[in-house]
N, C-alpha and C positions, 0 to 999 in steps of 0.2 A: 878284664872282661873283656872286652875289643878283643882279645886274642881264642878268647873259647864262643866268642858269640857268631852265632849261624847270621846265613850273608844275609838281609833285609830284616835283621829283626829293631828292635823300634826301641832305644836306651832314653828311659826317663829318668831322670834328674827330681828328686819330688824332697821340698822342702817341708816339712809337716812339724807338729804345733805351732802352730800359726796362732791360734787362740792362746797361746800362752805370752807371744813376744807382745813387746811394746816398742817404741822406739830407740828405750834405752839399752834393753837387756837383751837383747837381740846378739848371738855369738856369730852369726853370718851373715851381711847383707843381703836382700837382691841383686845387689849389683853380684858382688863375689860368689855366690850364687851361677848367676846367668853365665857368664865369666869361663865358671870353671866346665858347664852345662857345653859351654863353647869350642871349649879345647878337647873334649872327649865328643863332642859332634851328639850330643845328647840333648832332649827336648827337656827344659826346666818349668817345674810347675813351684805354688804355694800352694799348701795345703791345708785343714784342717782335718784329719781323719772323726775326733770328737766333734766338732760342729756340722761338719759336711763340707763347708766352706772350701770353694773351690773342686768339689770332686768328682762333679756333674761332669767339667768342662774339662776335666786329663782325662776324663776316662772316654767322653765324647771324640773328643779329636784322637784318643790313642784308638777307640775303633772305625771312627775314618779316617784316618791311615792305614790300617790290616786292611779294611776293604777297599783302599784304591791301589796297594801293590798284590794285592787278590785279583783285582779284573785286570790287572797289568800281566800276571801270570797265567791268566789265562788267556787275552790276545796274544800272549806268547805260546802261548799250546797250540793255537788255534792256528798261527802264521808256522807252524810246526808241519801241521798234515796238511794245511794245503798245499807247501813245496812237497812231500815225500809223493802227489801222484804224478807231480809234472817231470821229473827225478828218474822216472825205473825206466829201469836200461833194456828189460827182454820184456815186458808186456806187447 
């Protein structure tokens, strides 16, 4: 995935179906999920699409990161336009 991702893409690893998990029947622990996410520079969230548990939080965090990224891109674009006026050679 990382080879094909666009620059600046946000990678998230979601552990779904938390509503079905109890302490003894989990196939993957939260720690294992977190370690896998860290290996791939991804964000890790446990959630339940059925109950909605943690869905608002993960979508809010994703939206916040995308807005921050957008703000940085706008700032970079403004810096580029400010520099171009000063570098005219024939004006």
